[in-house]
Backbone as a chain_set.jsonl record, in Angstrom:
{"seq": "XXXXXXXXXXXXXXXXXXXXXXXXXXXXXXXXXXXXXXXXXXXXXXXXXXXXXXXXXXXXXXXXXXXXXXXXXXXXXXXXXXXXXXXXXXXXXXXXXXXXXXXXXXXXXXXXXXXXXXXXXXXXXXXXXXXXXXXXXXXXXXXXXXXXXXXXXXXXXXXXXXXXXXXXXXXXXXXXXXXX", "coords": {"N": [[79.142, 91.696, 96.918], [77.041, 94.207, 97.946], [73.868, 95.297, 96.648], [72.4, 95.236, 93.35], [71.979, 94.311, 89.895], [69.454, 95.536, 87.938], [67.866, 94.077, 85.514], [65.626, 94.854, 84.131], [65.815, 97.49, 83.656], [67.164, 99.941, 81.424], [70.516, 100.042, 80.194], [72.528, 102.863, 80.464], [74.929, 104.437, 78.752], [77.692, 106.372, 79.892], [79.646, 109.334, 79.382], [82.985, 109.476, 79.744], [85.843, 111.091, 80.992], [89.274, 110.474, 81.229], [91.947, 111.267, 83.203], [95.314, 111.428, 83.79], [97.356, 112.301, 86.427], [100.492, 113.357, 86.663], [104.038, 113.779, 86.848], [105.74, 112.174, 85.534], [104.587, 110.187, 83.924], [103.802, 109.048, 80.618], [102.093, 108.854, 77.425], [102.949, 106.342, 76.59], [103.616, 104.878, 78.89], [101.514, 104.982, 80.666], [100.028, 103.176, 82.542], [98.028, 103.099, 84.495], [96.04, 104.85, 83.55], [95.453, 103.369, 81.282], [94.244, 101.098, 82.447], [91.853, 102.178, 83.493], [90.609, 103.136, 81.127], [90.294, 100.745, 79.674], [88.529, 99.347, 81.348], [86.261, 101.035, 81.542], [85.402, 101.145, 78.889], [84.919, 98.437, 78.385], [82.748, 98.104, 80.032], [80.833, 99.388, 78.612], [80.715, 102.119, 78.431], [81.563, 105.431, 77.166], [84.669, 106.705, 76.102], [85.401, 109.9, 76.588], [87.457, 111.703, 76.671], [90.989, 111.809, 77.038], [93.919, 112.387, 78.827], [97.138, 113.56, 80.025], [98.298, 115.32, 82.78], [100.495, 117.562, 84.418], [101.716, 117.435, 87.857], [100.587, 119.892, 88.995], [98.793, 122.275, 90.641], [97.363, 124.47, 89.485], [97.344, 123.814, 86.756], [95.925, 121.416, 86.824], [93.437, 122.294, 87.818], [92.697, 124.035, 85.721], [92.392, 122.205, 83.586], [90.378, 120.535, 84.646], [88.261, 122.415, 84.821], [87.873, 122.946, 82.106], [87.012, 120.416, 81.206], [84.717, 120.074, 82.776], [83.115, 122.069, 81.737], [82.609, 121.068, 79.256], [80.103, 119.794, 77.357], [80.095, 117.24, 76.391], [81.163, 115.587, 78.268], [80.455, 113.636, 81.006], [81.497, 112.562, 83.313], [84.517, 112.757, 85.152], [87.443, 111.025, 85.702], [90.246, 111.018, 87.594], [93.605, 109.888, 87.925], [96.192, 109.512, 90.165], [98.337, 111.642, 92.147], [97.133, 111.707, 94.666], [98.307, 111.176, 97.044], [100.379, 111.848, 99.975], [102.651, 113.335, 99.633], [104.714, 116.207, 98.783], [104.273, 116.819, 96.057], [101.786, 115.793, 95.549], [98.834, 116.902, 94.709], [96.239, 116.685, 93.795], [93.739, 116.371, 95.316], [93.558, 118.948, 96.432], [93.265, 120.507, 94.148], [90.786, 119.535, 93.295], [89.222, 120.514, 95.407], [89.106, 123.173, 94.726], [87.36, 123.28, 92.587], [85.05, 121.74, 93.009], [81.572, 121.751, 93.726], [79.986, 120.291, 95.392], [80.925, 117.812, 97.679], [81.557, 114.301, 97.546], [81.661, 112.584, 100.035], [81.62, 109.89, 100.892], [82.863, 108.424, 98.861], [85.739, 108.505, 99.042], [86.006, 107.4, 101.571], [84.873, 104.839, 101.224], [86.591, 103.879, 99.226], [89.032, 103.744, 100.649], [88.32, 101.841, 102.548], [87.945, 99.556, 100.923], [90.539, 99.394, 99.923], [92.007, 98.967, 102.256], [91.44, 96.316, 102.793], [93.162, 95.068, 101.082], [95.737, 96.267, 101.231], [96.144, 96.869, 103.847], [96.994, 98.99, 106.602], [98.299, 100.835, 105.018], [96.472, 101.985, 103.388], [95.714, 104.353, 104.503], [97.297, 106.3, 103.393], [96.141, 107.204, 101.104], [94.366, 109.804, 99.551], [91.997, 109.68, 98.176], [89.213, 111.086, 96.518], [86.035, 112.685, 95.799], [83.541, 114.498, 93.933], [81.058, 116.897, 92.814], [80.658, 119.107, 90.118], [79.124, 121.668, 88.484], [77.239, 119.89, 87.355], [78.8, 117.737, 86.601], [80.35, 114.716, 87.433], [83.183, 114.13, 89.499], [85.994, 112.186, 90.123], [88.738, 111.228, 92.049], [91.393, 109.085, 92.069], [94.025, 107.0, 93.406], [97.336, 106.668, 91.866], [98.227, 104.098, 91.109], [98.016, 101.096, 89.118], [96.655, 99.0, 90.431], [95.123, 100.364, 92.361], [93.442, 101.772, 90.667], [92.032, 99.671, 89.508], [90.737, 98.687, 91.816], [89.143, 100.923, 92.529], [87.526, 101.19, 90.239], [86.367, 98.574, 89.887], [85.272, 98.073, 92.417], [83.671, 100.273, 93.082], [83.042, 102.368, 91.082], [82.179, 100.953, 88.761], [79.726, 99.997, 89.567], [78.272, 102.248, 90.549], [78.211, 103.837, 88.294], [76.594, 102.489, 86.622], [73.538, 102.457, 85.23], [71.618, 100.613, 85.842], [72.056, 99.651, 88.343], [70.952, 98.815, 91.568], [70.158, 99.57, 94.958], [70.305, 102.256, 94.118], [72.012, 104.688, 92.039], [74.67, 106.733, 90.604], [74.13, 107.589, 88.009], [71.361, 107.813, 87.578], [70.873, 110.124, 88.946], [71.986, 112.128, 87.462], [70.411, 113.878, 85.715], [69.467, 115.68, 87.584], [71.541, 117.055, 88.771], [72.153, 119.709, 88.274], [70.133, 121.244, 89.303], [70.121, 123.316, 91.238], [71.19, 125.406, 89.831], [69.269, 126.364, 88.179], [67.694, 128.293, 89.298]], "CA": [[78.907, 93.124, 96.788], [75.649, 94.577, 98.095], [73.287, 95.913, 95.462], [72.144, 94.281, 92.281], [71.672, 94.867, 88.588], [68.053, 95.36, 87.561], [67.862, 93.869, 84.07], [64.457, 95.473, 83.511], [66.206, 98.869, 83.361], [68.094, 100.09, 80.299], [71.866, 100.536, 80.47], [72.769, 104.179, 79.89], [76.363, 104.716, 78.747], [78.098, 107.731, 80.241], [80.853, 109.815, 78.692], [83.964, 109.577, 80.825], [87.192, 111.59, 80.721], [90.312, 109.888, 82.081], [93.08, 112.184, 83.307], [96.412, 110.967, 84.637], [98.088, 113.403, 87.028], [101.835, 112.822, 86.881], [105.198, 114.442, 86.241], [106.595, 111.17, 84.893], [103.872, 109.308, 82.995], [103.644, 109.442, 79.222], [101.113, 107.948, 76.815], [103.517, 105.002, 76.432], [103.732, 104.131, 80.145], [100.387, 105.341, 81.528], [99.306, 101.922, 82.78], [96.826, 103.357, 85.286], [95.048, 105.359, 82.612], [95.052, 102.235, 80.441], [93.318, 100.263, 83.227], [90.551, 102.844, 83.548], [90.025, 103.157, 79.785], [89.877, 99.384, 79.324], [87.373, 98.964, 82.149], [85.068, 101.821, 81.21], [84.93, 100.723, 77.577], [84.362, 97.085, 78.524], [81.45, 98.254, 80.683], [79.89, 99.967, 77.665], [80.748, 103.575, 78.481], [82.314, 106.101, 76.106], [85.818, 107.514, 76.492], [85.156, 111.235, 76.042], [88.713, 112.478, 76.667], [92.082, 111.216, 77.804], [95.113, 113.227, 78.818], [98.067, 113.538, 81.154], [98.583, 116.669, 83.247], [101.539, 117.592, 85.449], [101.325, 117.624, 89.255], [100.556, 121.336, 89.216], [97.394, 122.525, 90.959], [96.729, 125.372, 88.521], [97.127, 123.067, 85.512], [94.85, 120.453, 87.082], [92.188, 123.063, 87.906], [92.351, 124.514, 84.377], [91.891, 121.077, 82.802], [89.08, 120.15, 85.209], [87.26, 123.405, 84.414], [87.601, 122.717, 80.685], [86.221, 119.195, 81.085], [83.418, 120.334, 83.4], [82.356, 122.923, 80.81], [82.383, 120.326, 78.018], [78.837, 119.062, 77.423], [80.324, 115.85, 75.978], [81.783, 114.882, 79.399], [79.572, 113.458, 82.159], [82.28, 112.106, 84.467], [85.973, 112.835, 85.044], [88.169, 110.186, 86.654], [91.679, 111.273, 87.578], [94.432, 108.915, 88.615], [97.469, 110.09, 90.557], [98.378, 112.878, 92.912], [96.266, 111.659, 95.845], [99.084, 110.788, 98.228], [100.658, 112.877, 100.973], [103.915, 114.022, 99.39], [104.609, 117.594, 98.342], [103.766, 116.935, 94.686], [100.427, 115.244, 95.486], [97.972, 118.079, 94.853], [94.951, 116.493, 93.135], [92.592, 116.735, 96.164], [93.488, 120.405, 96.576], [92.69, 121.006, 92.903], [89.358, 119.202, 93.351], [88.582, 121.439, 96.345], [88.931, 124.469, 94.06], [86.317, 123.236, 91.554], [83.846, 121.008, 93.411], [80.475, 122.435, 94.401], [79.591, 119.358, 96.444], [81.824, 116.672, 97.845], [80.957, 112.983, 97.768], [82.557, 112.117, 101.096], [81.657, 108.441, 100.987], [83.722, 107.796, 97.864], [87.064, 108.304, 99.622], [85.886, 106.473, 102.696], [84.663, 103.498, 100.689], [87.821, 103.457, 98.559], [90.018, 103.355, 101.673], [87.864, 100.582, 103.137], [88.301, 98.498, 99.972], [91.992, 99.343, 99.857], [92.476, 98.386, 103.516], [91.323, 94.865, 102.672], [94.273, 94.574, 100.263], [97.057, 96.795, 101.595], [96.204, 97.151, 105.273], [97.019, 100.377, 107.05], [98.824, 101.707, 103.959], [95.321, 102.671, 102.787], [95.656, 105.707, 105.068], [98.076, 107.231, 102.579], [95.339, 107.645, 99.964], [93.401, 110.883, 99.745], [90.984, 109.564, 97.123], [88.119, 112.005, 96.799], [85.072, 112.84, 94.709], [82.606, 115.603, 94.077], [80.252, 117.295, 91.667], [80.838, 120.504, 89.712], [78.323, 122.06, 87.32], [76.586, 118.729, 86.773], [79.786, 116.722, 86.211], [80.959, 113.968, 88.536], [84.645, 114.119, 89.526], [86.538, 111.163, 91.012], [90.2, 111.193, 92.088], [91.876, 107.822, 92.625], [95.48, 106.922, 93.396], [97.978, 106.46, 90.574], [98.676, 102.741, 90.784], [97.02, 100.291, 88.399], [95.841, 98.259, 91.392], [94.141, 101.283, 92.944], [92.452, 102.056, 89.622], [91.174, 98.48, 89.424], [89.897, 98.653, 93.013], [88.152, 101.994, 92.455], [86.542, 100.888, 89.199], [85.644, 97.321, 90.131], [84.574, 98.075, 93.695], [82.761, 101.408, 93.278], [82.574, 103.075, 89.886], [81.433, 100.066, 87.855], [78.367, 99.878, 90.086], [77.599, 103.536, 90.642], [78.053, 104.399, 86.949], [75.707, 101.59, 85.877], [72.175, 102.947, 85.438], [70.763, 99.506, 86.275], [72.423, 99.26, 89.704], [69.952, 99.103, 92.577], [68.965, 100.381, 95.004], [70.455, 103.561, 93.49], [73.289, 104.879, 91.345], [74.938, 108.123, 90.242], [73.615, 107.913, 86.678], [69.973, 108.254, 87.669], [70.854, 111.467, 89.524], [72.603, 113.089, 86.555], [69.523, 114.95, 85.253], [69.138, 116.59, 88.682], [72.744, 117.629, 89.373], [72.236, 121.155, 88.041], [68.88, 121.871, 89.747], [70.373, 124.57, 91.971], [71.605, 126.45, 88.897], [68.093, 126.805, 87.409], [66.988, 129.383, 90.009]], "C": [[77.414, 93.398, 96.956], [75.15, 95.34, 96.865], [73.112, 94.853, 94.397], [71.916, 95.03, 90.989], [70.226, 94.528, 88.261], [67.988, 95.289, 86.041], [66.625, 94.444, 83.379], [64.733, 96.933, 83.149], [67.194, 98.881, 82.196], [69.455, 100.57, 80.799], [72.032, 101.87, 79.755], [74.274, 104.433, 79.91], [76.636, 106.166, 79.13], [79.417, 108.046, 79.56], [81.879, 110.2, 79.748], [85.31, 110.094, 80.295], [88.138, 110.937, 81.718], [91.522, 110.806, 82.031], [94.103, 111.588, 84.26], [97.184, 112.191, 85.115], [99.473, 112.873, 87.39], [102.884, 113.7, 86.205], [106.026, 113.467, 85.422], [105.887, 110.29, 83.874], [103.804, 109.933, 81.611], [102.566, 108.544, 78.623], [101.628, 106.513, 76.679], [103.575, 104.203, 77.73], [102.619, 104.459, 81.149], [99.504, 104.111, 81.775], [98.03, 102.127, 83.598], [95.706, 103.911, 84.41], [94.534, 104.257, 81.703], [94.03, 101.349, 81.145], [91.924, 100.886, 83.227], [89.856, 102.837, 82.189], [89.499, 101.774, 79.41], [88.599, 99.012, 80.064], [86.119, 99.749, 81.765], [84.519, 101.424, 79.84], [84.315, 99.33, 77.622], [82.976, 97.133, 79.159], [80.399, 98.859, 79.757], [79.814, 101.481, 77.686], [81.623, 104.13, 77.356], [83.49, 106.875, 76.69], [85.663, 108.865, 75.803], [86.44, 112.042, 75.882], [89.742, 111.668, 77.447], [93.291, 112.125, 77.697], [95.953, 112.976, 80.061], [98.358, 114.991, 81.499], [99.62, 116.581, 84.363], [100.941, 117.785, 86.84], [101.42, 119.109, 89.614], [99.104, 121.726, 89.464], [96.695, 123.438, 89.953], [96.436, 124.665, 87.199], [95.993, 122.065, 85.67], [93.511, 121.178, 87.111], [91.758, 123.524, 86.517], [91.77, 123.383, 83.527], [90.529, 120.623, 83.325], [87.992, 121.118, 84.775], [86.887, 123.238, 82.946], [86.705, 121.501, 80.502], [84.82, 119.364, 81.676], [82.53, 121.142, 82.448], [82.0, 122.207, 79.515], [81.114, 119.478, 78.144], [78.984, 117.606, 77.022], [80.996, 115.023, 77.072], [80.801, 114.847, 80.56], [80.347, 113.222, 83.453], [83.757, 112.312, 84.153], [86.558, 111.929, 86.115], [89.635, 110.521, 86.509], [92.38, 110.155, 88.325], [95.773, 109.572, 88.906], [97.31, 111.361, 91.367], [97.534, 112.896, 94.165], [97.003, 111.259, 97.12], [99.338, 111.961, 99.152], [101.974, 113.619, 100.748], [103.668, 115.44, 98.863], [104.033, 117.77, 96.952], [102.347, 116.399, 94.533], [99.416, 116.345, 95.773], [96.588, 117.907, 94.219], [93.767, 116.824, 94.052], [92.445, 118.249, 96.343], [92.906, 121.046, 95.315], [91.19, 120.726, 92.867], [88.619, 120.179, 94.268], [88.291, 122.79, 95.682], [87.81, 124.457, 93.016], [85.015, 122.576, 92.012], [82.838, 121.913, 94.107], [79.999, 121.602, 95.583], [80.589, 118.223, 96.471], [81.01, 115.4, 98.021], [81.87, 112.281, 98.765], [82.709, 110.601, 101.111], [82.57, 107.764, 99.981], [85.112, 107.505, 98.442], [87.043, 107.309, 100.762], [85.74, 105.037, 102.213], [85.916, 102.987, 99.978], [88.85, 102.99, 99.587], [89.619, 102.057, 102.369], [88.231, 99.408, 102.227], [89.811, 98.302, 99.918], [92.582, 98.684, 101.106], [92.444, 96.864, 103.456], [92.483, 94.264, 101.884], [95.64, 95.022, 100.753], [97.167, 97.176, 103.064], [96.247, 98.64, 105.559], [97.641, 101.331, 106.034], [97.697, 102.459, 103.248], [95.18, 104.096, 103.316], [96.352, 106.739, 104.196], [97.32, 107.734, 101.36], [94.396, 108.768, 100.368], [92.407, 110.876, 98.577], [89.793, 110.425, 97.514], [87.185, 112.076, 95.596], [84.171, 114.025, 94.991], [81.823, 115.82, 92.797], [80.533, 118.768, 91.397], [80.055, 120.742, 88.429], [77.74, 120.85, 86.585], [77.51, 117.616, 86.328], [80.324, 116.043, 87.46], [82.469, 113.972, 88.379], [85.109, 113.091, 90.553], [88.055, 111.185, 90.913], [90.635, 109.918, 92.788], [93.4, 107.808, 92.58], [96.028, 106.479, 92.037], [98.454, 105.064, 90.256], [97.604, 101.997, 90.001], [96.106, 99.513, 89.34], [94.769, 99.132, 92.02], [93.059, 101.622, 91.925], [91.493, 100.88, 89.455], [90.219, 98.436, 90.609], [88.79, 99.702, 92.938], [87.086, 101.68, 91.41], [85.692, 99.679, 89.582], [84.786, 97.378, 91.394], [83.553, 99.179, 93.872], [82.18, 101.908, 91.955], [81.785, 102.195, 88.927], [79.975, 99.953, 88.282], [77.628, 101.213, 90.044], [77.446, 104.235, 89.289], [77.25, 103.475, 86.042], [74.268, 101.981, 86.226], [71.214, 101.871, 85.938], [71.011, 99.092, 87.724], [71.361, 99.73, 90.693], [70.526, 98.817, 93.951], [69.091, 101.764, 94.373], [71.829, 103.652, 92.844], [73.452, 106.344, 90.984], [74.287, 108.517, 88.918], [72.184, 108.442, 86.763], [69.847, 109.655, 88.263], [71.352, 112.541, 88.558], [71.649, 114.187, 86.068], [69.222, 116.011, 86.321], [70.349, 117.308, 89.273], [72.834, 119.146, 89.241], [70.971, 121.891, 88.501], [69.098, 123.224, 90.422], [70.77, 125.712, 91.046], [70.425, 127.036, 88.121], [67.388, 128.0, 88.073], [67.676, 130.699, 89.862]], "O": [[76.604, 92.878, 96.19], [75.935, 95.95, 96.14], [73.601, 93.73, 94.519], [71.688, 96.239, 90.99], [69.828, 93.365, 88.305], [68.046, 96.313, 85.361], [66.588, 94.511, 82.15], [63.959, 97.543, 82.41], [67.963, 97.938, 82.013], [69.539, 101.397, 81.707], [71.711, 101.99, 78.572], [74.845, 104.627, 80.984], [75.9, 107.072, 78.738], [80.192, 107.156, 79.211], [81.671, 111.121, 80.537], [85.835, 109.604, 79.296], [87.837, 110.856, 82.909], [92.058, 111.09, 80.96], [93.785, 111.28, 85.409], [97.613, 113.018, 84.311], [99.62, 112.053, 88.296], [102.65, 114.279, 85.144], [106.924, 113.885, 84.69], [106.552, 109.694, 83.027], [103.755, 111.153, 81.45], [102.164, 107.566, 79.255], [100.836, 105.571, 76.655], [103.583, 102.973, 77.689], [102.777, 104.232, 82.349], [98.382, 104.027, 81.277], [97.054, 101.4, 83.41], [94.557, 103.485, 84.521], [93.346, 104.2, 81.386], [93.065, 100.897, 80.528], [90.931, 100.198, 82.987], [88.659, 102.565, 82.103], [88.39, 101.647, 78.89], [87.687, 98.428, 79.478], [85.033, 99.177, 81.675], [83.304, 101.374, 79.651], [83.302, 99.075, 76.971], [82.125, 96.297, 78.857], [79.21, 98.848, 80.075], [78.95, 102.07, 77.036], [82.333, 103.383, 76.682], [83.33, 107.615, 77.661], [85.781, 108.964, 74.582], [86.508, 112.954, 75.058], [89.41, 110.943, 78.385], [93.646, 112.578, 76.608], [95.545, 112.289, 80.998], [98.633, 115.8, 80.613], [99.619, 115.636, 85.152], [99.807, 118.241, 86.982], [102.24, 119.511, 90.44], [98.261, 121.532, 88.588], [95.54, 123.194, 89.605], [95.391, 124.896, 86.591], [95.19, 121.884, 84.755], [92.55, 120.723, 86.492], [90.582, 123.417, 86.167], [90.774, 123.576, 82.83], [89.623, 120.354, 82.537], [86.903, 120.686, 84.397], [85.719, 123.372, 82.581], [85.746, 121.546, 79.732], [83.848, 118.847, 81.125], [81.324, 120.909, 82.375], [81.167, 122.697, 78.752], [81.064, 118.55, 78.951], [78.086, 116.806, 77.285], [81.364, 113.873, 76.832], [80.363, 115.891, 81.044], [79.92, 113.621, 84.536], [84.199, 112.073, 83.029], [86.216, 112.045, 87.292], [90.216, 110.338, 85.439], [91.819, 109.552, 89.241], [96.414, 110.12, 88.009], [96.297, 112.056, 91.286], [97.236, 113.968, 94.691], [96.379, 111.03, 98.156], [98.609, 112.952, 99.125], [102.372, 114.44, 101.575], [102.538, 115.806, 98.541], [103.367, 118.77, 96.686], [101.76, 116.546, 93.461], [99.168, 116.686, 96.929], [95.838, 118.877, 94.114], [92.85, 117.511, 93.602], [91.329, 118.765, 96.398], [92.146, 122.011, 95.399], [90.409, 121.583, 92.453], [87.517, 120.623, 93.944], [87.33, 123.467, 96.047], [87.354, 125.522, 92.601], [83.965, 122.847, 91.43], [83.193, 122.729, 94.958], [79.654, 122.135, 96.638], [81.04, 117.738, 95.433], [79.912, 115.423, 98.576], [82.735, 111.489, 98.39], [83.808, 110.087, 101.319], [83.013, 106.64, 100.216], [85.603, 106.381, 98.338], [87.944, 106.482, 100.902], [86.397, 104.13, 102.723], [86.271, 101.815, 100.102], [89.473, 101.944, 99.405], [90.481, 101.26, 102.74], [88.757, 98.396, 102.689], [90.296, 97.172, 99.873], [93.549, 97.928, 101.014], [93.322, 96.199, 104.007], [92.757, 93.07, 102.008], [96.6, 94.253, 100.702], [98.175, 97.745, 103.483], [95.628, 99.444, 104.862], [97.511, 102.545, 106.191], [97.948, 103.461, 102.579], [94.592, 104.949, 102.653], [96.029, 107.925, 104.257], [97.815, 108.609, 100.65], [93.717, 108.691, 101.392], [92.029, 111.927, 98.06], [89.412, 110.489, 98.682], [87.509, 111.588, 94.514], [84.053, 114.49, 96.125], [81.91, 115.048, 91.842], [80.633, 119.574, 92.323], [80.298, 120.092, 87.412], [77.747, 120.794, 85.356], [77.053, 116.641, 85.732], [80.706, 116.705, 88.425], [82.985, 113.836, 87.27], [84.678, 113.115, 91.706], [88.604, 111.164, 89.811], [90.297, 109.688, 93.95], [94.0, 108.537, 91.789], [95.294, 105.987, 91.18], [99.047, 104.861, 89.196], [96.412, 102.238, 90.197], [94.911, 99.381, 89.074], [93.632, 98.694, 92.194], [91.888, 101.747, 92.281], [90.29, 101.071, 89.282], [89.027, 98.179, 90.438], [87.635, 99.41, 93.246], [85.895, 101.873, 91.652], [84.463, 99.748, 89.6], [83.701, 96.798, 91.438], [82.658, 99.062, 94.709], [80.967, 101.869, 91.746], [80.809, 102.657, 88.336], [79.088, 99.827, 87.437], [76.497, 101.293, 89.563], [76.623, 105.141, 89.16], [77.229, 103.663, 84.825], [73.839, 101.851, 87.372], [70.119, 102.184, 86.405], [70.269, 98.279, 88.275], [70.928, 100.882, 90.664], [71.32, 97.888, 94.092], [68.069, 102.398, 94.111], [72.696, 102.807, 93.07], [72.493, 107.114, 91.047], [73.928, 109.681, 88.735], [71.84, 109.414, 86.09], [68.813, 110.303, 88.098], [71.163, 113.732, 88.805], [72.058, 115.347, 86.016], [68.775, 117.111, 85.995], [70.189, 118.102, 90.199], [73.528, 119.794, 90.025], [70.762, 123.044, 88.124], [68.338, 124.166, 90.195], [70.692, 126.875, 91.441], [70.558, 128.079, 87.481], [66.557, 128.647, 87.436], [67.208, 131.704, 90.397]]}, "num_chains": 1, "name": "protein.A"}
């Protein structure tokens, strides 16, 4: 993996909300949410919120807006609803709240996924963006996809020591355009 950890820099834990988008998952069988929670806590971050929301764009948008407005949430990671079927509406919900898109996140996720599942990676509409100073990441609903997204991208970009750059060091500047 390109990049490195600069041990001379302090680790800064971020407060992460995990949201599972599903009509069928419950707290008892939300294995994808479990994967994300386990990994973020093992990395030293704080679980700020965890919930399950139905595959309903209005419900997803309402929850995202609530989390974005919550000063105790720095990052929202959703799992589920990124496919191409009729009920997969997470990217559309993200489009309604994001101020800026992070195009490379979906591209990089599909590249990593391609190495494991081949052309099936095309079926993922993983996406990311920023809204009111909060990072938003949407990953597919399988535990394997959550592991790939965390281990291959988020673990590095949410580590303040990662060089040459990372998302954490940009957090103080995400709301600059709102100050004018």
